[in-house]
C-alpha positions as CSV (number, residue, x, y, z in Angstrom):
1,M,-9.4,-44.7,-24.4
2,L,-9.4,-47.6,-21.9
3,F,-6.7,-49.7,-21.1
4,S,-9.2,-52.7,-22.1
5,E,-9.3,-51.4,-25.5
6,I,-5.4,-51.5,-26.3
7,I,-4.0,-54.5,-28.0
8,G,-1.4,-56.5,-26.0
9,Q,1.3,-54.6,-24.2
10,T,0.0,-56.2,-20.9
11,H,3.1,-55.6,-19.0
12,I,3.2,-51.9,-19.9
13,K,-0.4,-51.5,-18.7
14,S,0.3,-53.1,-15.5
15,H,3.4,-50.9,-15.0
16,L,1.6,-47.7,-15.7
17,T,-1.5,-48.5,-13.6
18,K,0.8,-49.5,-10.6
19,S,2.8,-46.3,-10.8
20,V,-0.4,-44.3,-10.6
21,D,-1.9,-46.5,-7.8
22,N,1.3,-46.1,-5.9
23,N,1.4,-42.3,-6.5
24,R,4.8,-42.6,-8.4
25,I,4.0,-40.6,-11.4
26,P,6.9,-39.3,-13.5
27,H,6.6,-35.9,-14.5
28,A,8.1,-36.6,-18.0
29,Q,8.1,-39.8,-19.8
30,L,9.0,-40.9,-23.3
31,F,7.1,-43.7,-25.0
32,V,9.2,-45.2,-27.8
33,G,7.9,-47.9,-30.1
34,P,7.5,-48.9,-33.7
35,E,4.4,-47.8,-35.8
36,G,1.3,-49.8,-34.6
37,S,2.6,-50.8,-31.4
38,G,0.1,-48.7,-29.6
39,T,2.2,-45.9,-28.1
40,L,-0.4,-43.2,-28.7
41,P,-3.4,-45.1,-27.5
42,M,-1.6,-46.4,-24.5
43,A,-0.5,-42.7,-23.7
44,I,-4.2,-41.6,-23.9
45,A,-5.3,-44.4,-21.7
46,Y,-2.9,-43.6,-19.1
47,A,-3.9,-40.0,-19.1
48,Q,-7.4,-41.1,-18.7
49,Y,-6.5,-43.3,-15.8
50,V,-4.7,-40.3,-14.0
51,L,-7.2,-37.6,-14.8
52,C,-10.4,-39.5,-14.0
53,K,-8.9,-41.2,-10.8
54,N,-9.6,-44.6,-12.2
55,N,-8.6,-47.6,-10.1
56,N,-8.7,-50.7,-12.2
57,A,-7.5,-52.2,-15.3
58,E,-10.7,-51.4,-17.2
59,N,-10.0,-47.8,-16.5
60,N,-13.6,-46.9,-16.2
61,T,-14.4,-46.8,-12.2
62,G,-13.5,-43.3,-11.6
63,L,-15.3,-40.0,-12.2
64,E,-18.0,-40.7,-14.7
65,A,-18.2,-37.3,-16.3
66,C,-14.4,-37.3,-16.7
67,N,-14.4,-40.7,-18.4
68,L,-17.3,-39.5,-20.7
69,K,-15.1,-36.4,-21.8
70,F,-12.4,-38.9,-23.0
71,N,-14.8,-40.6,-25.4
72,N,-14.3,-37.8,-27.8
73,L,-11.0,-36.5,-26.4
74,S,-12.4,-33.3,-25.1
75,H,-11.0,-33.2,-21.6
76,P,-9.9,-29.7,-20.8
77,D,-6.8,-31.0,-19.0
78,L,-5.6,-33.2,-21.8
79,H,-3.4,-31.4,-24.2
80,F,-1.9,-32.5,-27.5
81,A,1.0,-31.4,-29.7
82,F,1.9,-33.1,-32.9
83,P,3.5,-32.1,-36.4
84,V,1.6,-29.6,-38.3
85,T,2.3,-27.5,-41.5
86,T,0.5,-24.8,-43.4
87,T,-2.7,-25.8,-45.2
88,D,-5.4,-24.1,-47.3
89,L,-7.1,-22.9,-44.2
90,V,-4.0,-22.2,-41.9
91,K,-1.7,-20.0,-44.0
92,K,0.9,-19.2,-41.4
93,H,2.1,-20.0,-37.8
94,P,0.3,-23.6,-37.7
95,V,-0.1,-25.1,-34.2
96,S,-1.8,-28.1,-33.0
97,K,-4.9,-26.4,-31.5
98,L,-5.8,-25.2,-35.0
99,F,-6.2,-28.8,-36.1
100,M,-7.9,-30.4,-33.2
101,T,-11.1,-31.4,-35.3
102,E,-9.0,-33.3,-37.8
103,W,-7.0,-34.8,-34.9
104,R,-10.0,-36.1,-33.1
105,T,-11.5,-37.6,-36.4
106,L,-8.4,-39.5,-37.1
107,L,-8.0,-40.8,-33.6
108,N,-11.6,-41.9,-33.4
109,A,-11.2,-43.7,-36.8
110,Q,-7.7,-45.1,-36.1
111,P,-5.8,-44.6,-32.8
112,Y,-3.0,-46.6,-34.1
113,C,-2.4,-44.2,-37.0
114,N,1.0,-43.2,-38.3
115,L,2.5,-39.9,-39.6
116,F,1.5,-40.7,-43.2
117,D,-2.2,-41.2,-42.2
118,W,-2.1,-37.8,-40.3
119,Y,-0.8,-35.9,-43.5
120,A,-3.3,-37.5,-45.5
121,Q,-6.1,-36.5,-43.0
122,L,-4.8,-32.9,-43.5
123,G,-4.4,-33.1,-47.3
124,V,-0.8,-32.0,-47.0
125,D,1.2,-35.1,-48.4
126,N,3.3,-32.8,-50.3
127,K,4.7,-31.0,-47.3
128,Q,6.7,-32.1,-44.3
129,G,5.2,-31.3,-40.8
130,E,7.2,-30.3,-37.8
131,I,6.6,-29.3,-34.2
132,R,8.0,-25.7,-34.2
133,V,8.8,-23.1,-31.7
134,D,5.3,-21.5,-32.1
135,E,4.0,-24.9,-30.6
136,A,6.4,-24.7,-27.8
137,Q,5.1,-21.1,-26.9
138,D,1.6,-22.5,-27.0
139,I,2.5,-25.3,-24.8
140,L,4.0,-22.8,-22.3
141,K,0.8,-20.7,-22.4
142,S,-1.4,-23.8,-22.0
143,L,0.4,-25.4,-18.9
144,A,0.8,-22.0,-17.2
145,L,-3.0,-22.1,-16.4
146,K,-4.5,-23.9,-13.5
147,S,-6.0,-27.3,-14.3
148,Y,-9.8,-27.2,-15.1
149,E,-10.8,-29.8,-12.7
150,G,-8.1,-29.1,-10.0
151,G,-6.0,-32.1,-10.6
152,Y,-3.3,-33.1,-13.0
153,K,-2.7,-31.6,-16.5
154,V,-1.3,-34.0,-19.1
155,M,0.6,-32.7,-22.4
156,L,0.9,-35.4,-25.0
157,I,3.5,-34.8,-27.6
158,W,3.1,-37.1,-30.5
159,M,6.0,-38.0,-32.9
160,A,8.3,-35.9,-30.6
161,E,11.2,-36.7,-32.9
162,K,9.6,-33.9,-35.2
163,M,10.3,-31.2,-32.8
164,N,12.9,-28.9,-34.3
165,T,15.8,-27.6,-32.3
166,A,14.3,-24.2,-31.5
167,C,11.0,-25.9,-30.1
168,A,13.1,-28.5,-28.2
169,N,15.3,-26.0,-26.5
170,K,12.3,-23.8,-25.7
171,L,10.7,-26.7,-23.9
172,L,13.9,-27.9,-21.9
173,K,13.3,-26.0,-18.8
174,L,9.6,-26.7,-18.6
175,I,10.1,-30.5,-19.1
176,E,12.8,-30.4,-16.4
177,E,10.8,-28.6,-14.0
178,P,7.1,-28.6,-15.1
179,P,4.4,-26.8,-13.0
180,N,2.8,-28.7,-10.0
181,K,0.8,-31.8,-11.1
182,T,1.9,-31.5,-14.8
183,I,2.8,-34.6,-16.7
184,F,4.5,-34.7,-20.2
185,I,4.3,-37.8,-22.3
186,L,6.4,-37.7,-25.4
187,I,5.6,-40.4,-28.0
188,A,8.3,-41.3,-30.7
189,E,9.1,-44.0,-33.3
190,D,12.8,-43.0,-33.4
191,E,14.4,-41.9,-30.1
192,E,17.6,-41.2,-31.9
193,Q,16.2,-38.3,-33.6
194,I,15.3,-36.6,-30.2
195,I,18.0,-34.4,-28.9
196,S,19.8,-35.8,-26.0
197,T,19.0,-33.0,-23.5
198,I,15.2,-33.9,-23.9
199,K,15.7,-37.6,-23.7
200,S,17.7,-37.2,-20.3
201,R,14.8,-35.4,-18.8
202,C,12.3,-38.2,-19.6
203,Q,11.8,-41.7,-18.1
204,L,12.0,-44.1,-21.1
205,L,9.3,-46.8,-21.7
206,N,10.1,-49.1,-24.8
207,F,7.1,-50.6,-26.6
208,P,8.0,-53.9,-28.5
209,P,6.2,-54.8,-31.8
210,L,2.8,-56.5,-31.1
211,G,2.8,-60.2,-31.1
212,E,0.9,-62.1,-33.8
213,E,-1.7,-63.6,-31.2
214,A,-2.5,-60.2,-29.8
215,I,-3.0,-58.6,-33.3
216,K,-5.2,-61.7,-34.3
217,N,-7.3,-61.3,-31.0
218,G,-7.6,-57.5,-31.7
219,L,-8.7,-58.1,-35.2
220,I,-11.5,-60.6,-34.2
221,E,-12.7,-58.3,-31.5
222,K,-12.6,-55.1,-33.6
223,F,-13.8,-56.5,-36.9
224,N,-15.6,-59.7,-36.1
225,I,-13.5,-61.6,-38.8
226,D,-13.0,-65.4,-38.7
227,D,-10.0,-67.0,-37.1
228,V,-8.3,-68.0,-40.3
229,K,-8.3,-64.6,-42.0
230,A,-7.2,-62.9,-38.7
231,V,-4.1,-65.3,-38.5
232,K,-3.1,-64.5,-41.9
233,I,-3.5,-60.8,-41.5
234,A,-1.7,-60.8,-38.2
235,H,1.2,-62.5,-39.8
236,Q,1.3,-60.0,-42.7
237,A,1.1,-57.0,-40.2
238,N,4.5,-57.8,-38.8
239,G,3.7,-56.4,-35.3
240,N,2.0,-53.4,-36.7
241,F,-1.7,-53.1,-35.8
242,N,-2.2,-49.9,-38.0
243,K,-1.0,-52.1,-41.0
244,A,-3.4,-54.9,-39.9
245,C,-6.4,-52.5,-40.0
246,D,-5.3,-51.3,-43.4
247,L,-5.2,-54.8,-44.7
248,I,-8.7,-55.4,-43.2
249,H,-10.1,-52.3,-45.1
250,Q,-8.0,-53.0,-48.2
251,N,-6.9,-49.6,-48.4
252,S,-3.2,-50.1,-47.4
253,E,-0.8,-47.8,-49.2
254,D,1.3,-51.0,-49.6
255,T,-0.9,-52.2,-52.3
256,L,0.2,-49.2,-54.4
257,F,3.7,-49.3,-53.3
258,E,4.0,-53.0,-54.3
259,T,2.8,-52.0,-57.9
260,W,5.4,-49.2,-57.9
261,F,8.2,-51.5,-56.7
262,I,7.5,-54.4,-59.0
263,T,7.4,-51.9,-62.1
264,W,10.7,-50.5,-60.8
265,V,12.6,-53.7,-60.4
266,R,11.5,-55.2,-63.6
267,A,12.6,-52.2,-65.4
268,A,16.0,-52.3,-63.5
269,F,16.5,-55.9,-64.6
270,K,15.9,-55.2,-68.4
271,A,17.7,-51.8,-68.3
272,K,21.3,-53.1,-68.5
273,G,22.5,-52.5,-72.0
274,N,18.9,-51.5,-73.2
275,K,18.8,-47.8,-73.7
276,A,14.9,-48.0,-74.4
277,V,14.3,-49.4,-70.9
278,V,16.5,-46.8,-69.2
279,N,13.9,-44.2,-70.6
280,D,11.3,-46.4,-68.7
281,L,13.2,-45.9,-65.5
282,M,13.2,-42.2,-66.1
283,V,9.4,-42.1,-66.7
284,W,8.9,-44.2,-63.5
285,S,11.1,-41.7,-61.5
286,E,9.2,-38.7,-62.9
287,T,5.8,-40.5,-61.9
288,I,6.9,-41.1,-58.3
289,A,8.4,-37.6,-58.1
290,K,4.9,-36.1,-58.7
291,T,3.7,-37.7,-55.5
292,G,4.1,-36.0,-52.1
293,R,7.3,-36.2,-50.2
294,E,5.9,-38.1,-47.4
295,T,4.5,-40.7,-49.9
296,Q,7.9,-40.9,-51.4
297,K,9.6,-41.3,-48.0
298,Q,7.1,-44.1,-47.0
299,F,7.6,-45.9,-50.4
300,L,11.3,-45.9,-50.0
301,Q,10.8,-47.4,-46.5
302,F,8.6,-50.1,-47.9
303,C,11.4,-50.8,-50.7
304,M,14.0,-51.4,-47.8
305,Q,11.6,-53.9,-46.3
306,F,10.7,-55.7,-49.6
307,F,14.4,-56.3,-50.2
308,R,15.1,-57.6,-46.6
309,Q,12.2,-59.9,-46.9
310,A,13.7,-61.2,-50.0
311,L,17.1,-61.6,-48.4
312,L,15.6,-63.4,-45.5
313,L,13.8,-65.8,-48.0
314,N,17.0,-66.3,-50.0
315,F,18.7,-67.2,-46.7
316,N,16.1,-69.8,-45.9
317,A,14.6,-67.9,-43.0
318,K,11.1,-68.5,-44.0
319,P,9.4,-68.0,-40.5
320,L,10.5,-64.3,-40.6
321,V,8.9,-63.6,-44.1
322,Y,5.7,-62.0,-43.9
323,F,5.4,-60.3,-47.4
324,E,2.9,-61.9,-49.6
325,P,2.8,-60.1,-53.0
326,Q,-0.5,-59.7,-54.7
327,T,0.9,-58.8,-58.1
328,E,0.2,-61.4,-60.8
329,K,3.0,-63.3,-62.1
330,F,5.5,-62.0,-59.5
331,K,6.9,-64.5,-56.9
332,L,9.0,-63.4,-54.0
333,E,10.6,-67.0,-54.3
334,N,11.7,-66.0,-57.9
335,F,12.9,-62.6,-56.9
336,A,14.9,-63.6,-53.7
337,P,17.9,-65.1,-55.5
338,F,18.8,-61.7,-56.9
339,V,19.1,-60.1,-53.4
340,H,22.1,-61.5,-51.6
341,E,25.1,-60.8,-49.3
342,N,26.9,-59.1,-52.3
343,N,24.4,-56.3,-53.1
344,I,22.1,-56.0,-50.2
345,I,24.4,-53.4,-48.3
346,D,24.7,-51.5,-51.5
347,I,21.0,-51.5,-52.1
348,T,20.2,-50.4,-48.7
349,K,22.6,-47.5,-48.6
350,A,21.4,-46.3,-51.8
351,L,17.9,-46.3,-50.5
352,E,18.8,-44.6,-47.3
353,D,20.7,-42.0,-49.1
354,A,17.8,-41.3,-51.4
355,L,15.4,-41.1,-48.2
356,Y,18.0,-38.5,-46.7
357,H,18.0,-36.3,-49.6
358,I,14.3,-36.3,-50.1
359,E,13.8,-35.5,-46.4
360,R,16.1,-32.4,-47.0
361,N,13.9,-31.2,-50.1
362,G,16.2,-32.4,-52.8
363,S,14.8,-32.8,-56.4
364,A,12.8,-36.1,-56.2
365,K,13.2,-36.7,-59.9
366,L,16.9,-36.5,-59.9
367,I,17.2,-38.5,-56.6
368,L,14.9,-41.4,-57.9
369,T,16.5,-41.4,-61.4
370,D,20.0,-41.8,-59.8
371,L,18.5,-44.5,-57.4
372,S,17.1,-46.4,-60.3
373,I,20.5,-46.4,-62.3
374,Q,22.2,-47.6,-59.1
375,L,19.6,-50.4,-58.8
376,T,20.2,-51.6,-62.2
377,R,23.9,-52.1,-61.5
378,F,23.3,-53.8,-58.1
379,L,20.6,-56.2,-59.2
380,H,23.2,-57.7,-61.8
381,K,25.9,-58.2,-59.3
382,K,26.8,-61.9,-59.0
383,R,26.5,-63.7,-55.7
384,G,29.9,-64.7,-54.2
């Protein structure tokens, strides 16, 4: 992964290359940024810059053999850890090294991937992955060995917020005092979920969402699409290059989520005082409950964004509105007046509570049914 292949984030590229060129490489860094901002590809490009002794922004003027190994992420001194769970092939003690084939396949196809994409790649959408203590033990063993090429060793921990407490505690000492020429790069979307003792041992680097111009240029270069289409998709992507790529391929999960959402809110509008429609809400809840937990969590996040977009439109903040519903006879302009200052806090809290309980393996059918009944009440609240 070359720095030249990474969308935007010019100031971060400059910071990272200068730190290496000046031989001021922190032993532990935490890259934090929203989905699609480029934290993972940037970390890989940074590792390549260090391991291959590259010395320019194109990141390809160092050791040729080393750079070639990065083409398929097979460099022996580059190590990965990421959330995993049991599968049909791995029945117990799952660790990242058992899933490297699937990991490389996903990164070759979409280096800006999210956790949902990764679980879909593994075919485990009904389970929630973690970075467990078995992984920590594996990391300790890997980094105890000498580097293969006599230089640095780099450990990339993707979605570091998924480390459970046992794993984090086992890695504390290693992250604080790693072996000589060992670099930790932790990558996260939500730093608040990482225990403070881990965060305090890392140098923090914040990634902002990508700008529309950067996404537009990235789409034109990657997919050779026309300028008009690139501008439209860049606006809809809202700083997320992963979403932009999904929109290009027209395989975004948001298309399905939009259908579910609109079916849901339409039933919620009609359900007040109508017992027959209440049954429709229960059927809807049962349908969503049959999907995997990661899908349910992703959908609830989508619902929060949809309501926020409606609120922004209601408050005439049109430049901040990027949703463009594709469902026939559904207009965001018509829906927006029903989302206002008197119900948005209640709606958001209900969605956050549902997300919290689903993450903790509560009954999805009961959680979603309760959420639907609450939504019926909230949507009929009058604006002050």
